[in-house]
C-alpha positions as CSV (number, residue, x, y, z in Angstrom):
1,M,83.7,151.4,135.8
2,D,81.7,148.3,134.9
3,L,80.8,146.3,138.0
4,A,82.0,143.0,136.5
5,I,85.4,144.4,135.6
6,L,85.7,145.9,139.1
7,V,84.9,142.5,140.7
8,R,87.6,140.7,138.5
9,I,90.2,143.3,139.4
10,T,89.4,142.9,143.1
11,M,89.6,139.1,142.9
12,A,92.9,139.2,141.1
13,L,94.4,141.5,143.7
14,A,93.2,139.2,146.5
15,L,94.8,136.2,144.8
16,V,98.2,138.1,144.6
17,L,98.0,139.2,148.2
18,T,97.1,135.7,149.3
19,A,100.0,134.1,147.5
20,R,102.4,136.7,148.9
21,A,101.0,136.2,152.4
22,A,101.5,132.4,152.1
23,I,105.1,132.9,151.3
24,V,105.7,135.2,154.3
25,L,103.8,132.8,156.6
26,N,105.9,129.8,155.6
27,L,103.1,128.2,153.8
28,I,103.6,126.3,150.5
29,P,102.0,128.2,147.6
30,S,101.3,126.5,144.3
31,G,101.3,127.3,140.6
32,S,103.1,130.3,139.2
33,A,104.1,131.6,142.7
34,V,106.0,128.4,143.4
35,Q,107.6,128.3,139.9
36,A,108.8,132.0,140.2
37,L,110.4,131.4,143.6
38,A,111.9,128.0,142.8
39,T,113.6,129.2,139.6
40,A,114.8,132.6,141.0
41,P,118.7,132.9,141.1
42,L,120.5,132.2,144.4
43,P,121.3,135.3,146.4
44,K,124.9,136.4,145.7
45,A,125.6,138.5,148.8
46,K,123.0,137.7,151.5
47,A,119.7,136.0,152.0
48,A,116.6,137.4,153.5
49,R,115.6,135.7,156.8
50,T,112.3,134.8,155.2
51,D,114.3,132.5,152.9
52,Y,115.1,130.3,156.0
53,V,112.7,127.6,157.1
54,G,114.2,126.1,160.3
55,D,115.3,122.6,161.3
56,N,111.8,121.3,162.0
57,T,111.0,121.8,158.3
58,C,114.3,119.9,157.4
59,R,113.3,117.2,159.8
60,S,110.2,116.3,157.7
61,C,112.4,114.7,155.0
62,H,115.7,114.3,156.7
63,Q,114.7,113.0,160.2
64,E,117.6,110.7,160.9
65,K,120.2,113.4,160.0
66,V,118.5,116.1,162.0
67,E,118.1,113.8,165.0
68,T,121.8,112.9,165.1
69,F,122.9,116.4,164.3
70,H,120.9,117.8,167.2
71,N,123.3,115.8,169.5
72,T,126.4,117.4,168.1
73,A,128.5,120.2,169.7
74,H,127.7,122.4,166.7
75,F,123.9,122.3,167.4
76,L,124.3,122.6,171.2
77,T,126.7,125.5,171.0
78,S,124.0,127.9,172.2
79,R,120.8,127.1,174.1
80,L,118.4,128.5,176.6
81,P,119.3,127.8,180.3
82,D,117.8,124.8,182.2
83,R,119.0,122.0,184.5
84,D,120.3,120.0,181.6
85,S,122.0,122.7,179.5
86,I,123.9,124.3,182.4
87,L,126.6,121.8,183.3
88,G,128.0,123.5,186.4
89,S,126.6,122.4,189.8
90,F,124.1,124.5,191.8
91,S,124.5,122.2,194.9
92,P,125.5,124.0,198.1
93,G,129.3,124.1,198.4
94,A,129.8,123.2,194.7
95,N,128.0,126.4,193.5
96,V,130.6,128.8,194.7
97,L,133.6,130.3,192.8
98,K,136.2,131.8,195.1
99,T,138.5,134.4,193.7
100,S,142.0,135.7,194.4
101,N,140.2,138.5,196.4
102,P,139.3,137.0,199.8
103,A,136.5,139.6,200.1
104,L,134.8,138.4,196.8
105,F,133.1,135.2,195.7
106,Y,130.5,134.3,193.1
107,R,127.5,132.1,194.0
108,M,125.4,130.2,191.4
109,E,121.8,129.8,192.3
110,A,118.8,128.0,190.8
111,T,115.4,129.5,191.9
112,S,111.8,129.4,190.9
113,K,112.5,132.6,188.9
114,G,115.5,131.2,187.0
115,F,119.2,130.7,187.2
116,F,121.5,133.4,188.6
117,Q,125.1,134.4,189.2
118,T,125.6,136.6,192.2
119,A,128.8,138.4,193.1
120,V,129.1,138.8,196.9
121,E,131.7,141.4,198.0
122,G,132.7,142.3,201.5
123,R,131.9,140.7,204.9
124,P,128.7,140.6,206.8
125,P,126.9,142.7,207.8
126,D,128.5,145.1,205.2
127,A,128.5,142.7,202.3
128,T,127.0,143.8,199.0
129,S,125.8,141.6,196.1
130,H,125.0,141.9,192.4
131,A,123.0,139.2,190.6
132,E,122.3,138.6,186.9
133,R,120.3,135.9,185.2
134,F,121.6,133.1,183.0
135,D,119.8,134.0,179.7
136,F,121.9,132.0,177.2
137,V,124.3,129.0,177.5
138,I,127.2,129.2,175.0
139,G,129.1,126.0,174.4
140,S,128.1,122.4,174.3
141,G,130.1,121.5,177.4
142,T,132.4,119.1,175.6
143,K,135.2,121.5,176.6
144,G,133.3,124.1,178.5
145,Q,130.6,126.8,178.6
146,T,130.2,130.5,179.2
147,Y,126.9,132.3,179.8
148,L,125.2,135.5,178.7
149,F,122.7,137.9,180.1
150,W,120.4,140.6,178.9
151,Q,120.5,144.1,180.1
152,G,117.5,145.6,178.3
153,S,118.3,144.8,174.6
154,R,122.1,144.6,175.2
155,L,123.9,141.4,175.7
156,F,126.8,140.8,178.1
157,E,128.9,137.9,179.3
158,L,128.4,136.6,182.8
159,P,131.7,136.7,184.9
160,V,131.6,132.9,185.8
161,S,132.0,130.2,183.2
162,Y,132.3,126.4,183.4
163,W,135.2,124.3,182.2
164,T,134.5,120.5,182.0
165,D,137.9,119.5,183.4
166,I,138.0,122.1,186.1
167,G,134.5,123.3,187.2
168,W,133.4,126.9,187.7
169,V,136.0,129.4,186.5
170,N,136.2,133.1,185.8
171,S,135.0,133.9,182.3
172,P,137.5,134.8,179.5
173,G,138.0,138.5,179.3
174,Y,137.3,139.2,183.0
175,E,140.1,140.0,185.5
176,D,140.1,137.7,188.6
177,G,139.2,139.4,191.9
178,F,136.9,142.1,190.7
179,P,133.0,142.1,190.6
180,D,132.5,142.8,187.0
181,F,129.5,142.2,184.7
182,S,130.4,144.6,181.9
183,R,131.9,142.6,179.0
184,P,129.8,143.2,175.9
185,I,129.0,140.4,173.4
186,V,129.5,141.7,169.8
187,P,128.0,140.1,166.7
188,R,131.2,138.4,165.5
189,C,131.2,136.4,168.8
190,L,127.6,135.3,168.3
191,E,128.2,134.5,164.6
192,C,130.1,131.3,165.5
193,H,127.8,130.2,168.3
194,A,124.4,130.8,166.8
195,T,122.6,130.7,163.5
196,Y,121.3,134.2,163.7
197,F,121.1,137.3,165.9
198,E,119.7,140.5,164.5
199,A,122.0,143.3,165.6
200,I,120.7,146.9,166.2
201,P,123.6,149.3,165.5
202,P,125.3,151.5,166.3
203,V,125.6,150.0,169.8
204,S,127.8,147.0,169.4
205,N,126.0,144.6,171.6
206,R,122.3,145.5,171.1
207,Y,120.0,142.9,169.4
208,D,116.4,142.4,168.5
209,K,115.2,139.8,171.1
210,T,112.5,138.6,168.7
211,N,114.8,137.7,165.9
212,I,117.2,135.0,167.2
213,V,118.0,131.5,166.1
214,L,120.1,129.6,168.7
215,G,122.5,126.8,167.9
216,I,124.2,126.0,164.6
217,T,121.2,124.8,162.5
218,C,121.1,123.0,159.1
219,E,120.8,126.2,157.1
220,K,123.9,127.7,158.8
221,C,126.0,125.4,156.5
222,H,123.5,124.5,153.8
223,G,122.2,128.0,153.2
224,P,118.6,129.2,153.0
225,G,116.2,126.3,152.4
226,R,112.9,127.9,151.3
227,R,113.3,127.3,147.6
228,H,114.5,123.7,148.2
229,V,111.3,123.0,150.2
230,L,109.2,124.6,147.5
231,V,110.8,122.6,144.8
232,H,110.5,119.3,146.6
233,S,106.9,120.1,147.8
234,S,105.5,120.7,144.4
235,K,105.1,118.2,141.6
236,S,104.7,120.9,139.1
237,V,108.2,122.4,139.6
238,A,111.2,120.9,138.0
239,H,114.4,120.6,140.0
240,S,117.2,122.9,138.9
241,G,120.9,123.2,139.3
242,Q,120.2,126.2,141.6
243,D,118.4,124.0,144.1
244,M,120.1,123.6,147.5
245,Q,123.4,121.7,147.4
246,S,125.4,119.8,149.9
247,P,128.8,121.5,150.7
248,L,130.4,118.2,149.9
249,Q,129.5,118.8,146.3
250,W,131.4,122.1,146.2
251,P,135.1,122.5,145.2
252,R,137.7,122.4,147.9
253,E,138.0,126.2,148.6
254,P,134.3,126.9,149.3
255,Q,134.3,123.9,151.6
256,L,137.2,125.2,153.5
257,D,135.7,128.7,153.6
258,L,132.6,127.4,155.2
259,C,134.6,125.8,158.1
260,A,137.0,128.8,158.2
261,W,134.0,131.1,158.9
262,C,134.3,130.0,162.5
263,H,137.4,127.8,162.7
264,A,140.1,130.1,161.4
265,G,140.3,132.8,164.0
266,A,138.1,135.9,164.7
267,G,139.5,137.9,161.7
268,Q,138.3,141.4,160.8
269,T,134.7,141.7,159.5
270,I,134.3,143.4,156.2
271,L,130.5,142.9,155.9
272,P,128.2,142.7,158.9
273,A,128.1,139.4,160.9
274,F,125.6,136.8,159.7
275,S,125.6,138.2,156.2
276,Y,127.9,135.4,154.8
277,V,126.1,132.9,152.6
278,P,127.7,129.4,152.4
279,G,129.3,128.8,149.0
280,Q,130.4,132.4,148.6
281,P,134.1,133.5,148.9
282,L,134.6,134.1,152.6
283,A,137.2,136.8,151.9
284,K,134.4,139.2,150.8
285,Y,133.0,139.0,154.3
286,I,135.9,138.5,156.7
287,D,139.5,139.3,156.4
288,L,141.6,136.4,157.7
289,P,145.2,137.3,156.8
290,P,147.6,134.4,156.7
291,S,150.1,134.3,159.5
292,S,153.8,134.4,158.7
293,S,155.6,131.0,158.3
294,D,157.3,131.4,161.7
295,A,154.3,132.8,163.6
296,H,152.7,130.7,166.4
297,V,149.2,129.7,165.5
298,D,147.1,129.0,168.6
299,V,145.2,125.7,168.9
300,H,142.0,127.6,169.9
301,G,139.8,128.5,167.0
302,S,142.4,128.2,164.2
303,Q,141.8,124.7,163.1
304,V,141.7,125.4,159.4
305,E,144.9,127.5,159.4
306,L,146.7,124.7,161.3
307,L,145.4,122.0,159.0
308,E,146.6,123.9,155.9
309,K,150.2,123.8,157.4
310,S,150.0,120.0,157.4
311,R,151.9,118.0,154.8
312,C,148.9,115.7,154.6
313,F,146.8,118.7,153.5
314,Q,149.4,120.1,151.1
315,S,149.9,116.8,149.3
316,S,146.3,115.8,148.9
317,D,142.9,117.2,148.3
318,M,141.6,116.6,151.8
319,T,139.2,119.0,153.5
320,C,137.8,119.1,157.0
321,T,135.1,116.6,156.0
322,T,137.7,114.1,155.1
323,C,137.8,113.3,158.8
324,H,134.6,115.0,160.2
325,D,131.0,114.0,159.6
326,V,129.3,117.1,161.0
327,H,125.9,115.3,161.2
328,K,126.8,113.2,164.2
329,P,128.9,113.3,167.3
330,Q,132.5,112.0,166.8
331,R,134.7,111.2,169.8
332,D,136.2,107.8,168.8
333,L,139.9,108.3,168.2
334,A,140.2,104.8,166.7
335,A,137.6,105.8,164.1
336,F,139.5,108.9,163.2
337,S,142.7,106.9,163.0
338,K,141.2,104.8,160.3
339,R,141.2,107.9,158.1
340,C,144.9,108.2,158.6
341,L,145.4,104.6,157.6
342,T,143.8,105.1,154.2
343,C,147.1,106.8,153.3
344,H,149.7,105.7,155.8
345,A,150.8,102.1,156.5
346,P,151.2,101.3,160.2
347,A,154.7,99.9,159.6
348,S,155.8,103.4,158.5
349,C,155.3,104.8,162.0
350,G,158.5,105.1,164.1
351,K,156.7,103.6,167.0
352,F,155.6,100.5,165.1
353,A,158.6,98.4,166.2
354,T,157.7,98.7,169.9
355,L,153.9,99.2,169.8
356,K,153.0,97.0,166.8
357,D,149.4,97.2,165.6
358,T,148.2,98.9,168.8
359,I,149.2,102.2,167.2
360,T,146.4,101.8,164.7
361,Q,143.9,102.6,167.5
362,N,145.2,106.1,168.1
363,C,147.2,108.0,165.6
364,I,145.5,111.2,166.8
365,D,147.1,111.8,170.2
366,C,150.6,111.6,168.7
367,H,150.1,113.5,165.5
368,M,147.4,115.9,166.6
369,P,148.1,116.3,170.4
370,R,146.0,118.3,172.8
371,Q,148.0,121.4,173.8
372,Q,147.5,124.4,176.0
373,T,145.9,127.5,174.4
374,N,147.4,130.9,175.0
375,L,144.1,132.6,174.2
376,I,142.1,131.5,177.1
377,L,143.3,131.9,180.7
378,F,141.1,130.9,183.6
379,D,141.3,131.6,187.3
380,Q,139.9,129.0,189.6
381,K,140.2,129.5,193.3
382,G,143.0,131.9,192.6
383,A,145.0,129.5,190.5
384,K,145.7,130.0,186.8
385,A,144.6,127.4,184.3
386,R,144.9,127.2,180.5
387,P,142.6,124.6,178.8
388,R,144.0,122.1,176.4
389,M,142.7,121.7,172.8
390,R,143.4,119.5,169.8
391,N,146.1,120.8,167.5
392,H,145.0,120.4,163.9
393,W,148.6,120.7,162.5
394,I,149.1,117.1,161.5
395,K,152.8,116.2,161.9
396,V,155.4,114.3,163.9
397,Y,155.8,116.0,167.3
398,A,158.5,115.7,169.9
399,E,157.3,113.3,172.6
400,S,157.2,116.2,175.2
401,A,154.8,118.1,173.0
402,T,152.2,115.4,173.1
403,R,152.0,115.3,176.9
């Protein structure tokens, strides 16, 4: 072969390999490589993890939104353990959870090697103990937290959780009074508390420790952002209708599907966890059969289903984002009540005659009361406790139901 031809072939192959390597390494290629990737059709079933760029990349153009979003319960719903992320106390006396078994207690300890939960059973000198490390914090702490630990590549729930109104409590799924560290954490649990965990089947709770994205990040709701970054980083690439969109631009059903992914109950997975792509029909991925009209829908984790029962929802085109701005923390009931007053006159409320305009400061506690869940039962020092959560069925309640 002629030497000149051989040199040209070698150089061409090098250019191709360099462009492909740039894409894999999260660099911004130029020219035809950008054009091809930017105009490729959106994935219809799932997106490769290399299509995701992470919140730090989003921050370069959307700093204010990312900063406020990183203070929300969504973003903080899974984190690594430290003194700030674990809300329960490690101080002597406050770091112990007694159980209904007088011969068993749990002790929470912070050491130079990390944070640990230790089950102590029996009485000295015959007491035995079993300790496991806090490896992940699940839950922002607005309501509570639970904690996970690694056993090799398998993930389990620690037996002691934290509830903001109570303190240290036994974790959901564990029976009070028994030293148990065996509850596995399956992918569907993690799907609603993290952006990504790569499962390693067939074992239900085995994961690749190197392929994890904690917290609910921007791309969990907006979808993979690589092409969006490429389009907006290259002057030579025209924007297209297939560029990343805000969920607010979607029709009502895709918007509700996105929220229902984690706020309409556990459901039954059809396709593997973390394969759902925002904007696609959720029913292809998770079976969420509607409950019967007379069935009780629990206040925990079924916000979308409860909202859909509301007359407000049925007589309007409202979605979850009618009231919620997911980019920032929202705890002000008066601000939420202003959304109610865009449709409802204060004088139409049955309490207006006695409370006058003060009712405009809090429609929520009357028409969306906090009620006990039947799905979470805690034991705290041998006493049973059920947490209270906001009911998203908007309606007129009997006064006793709002207490």
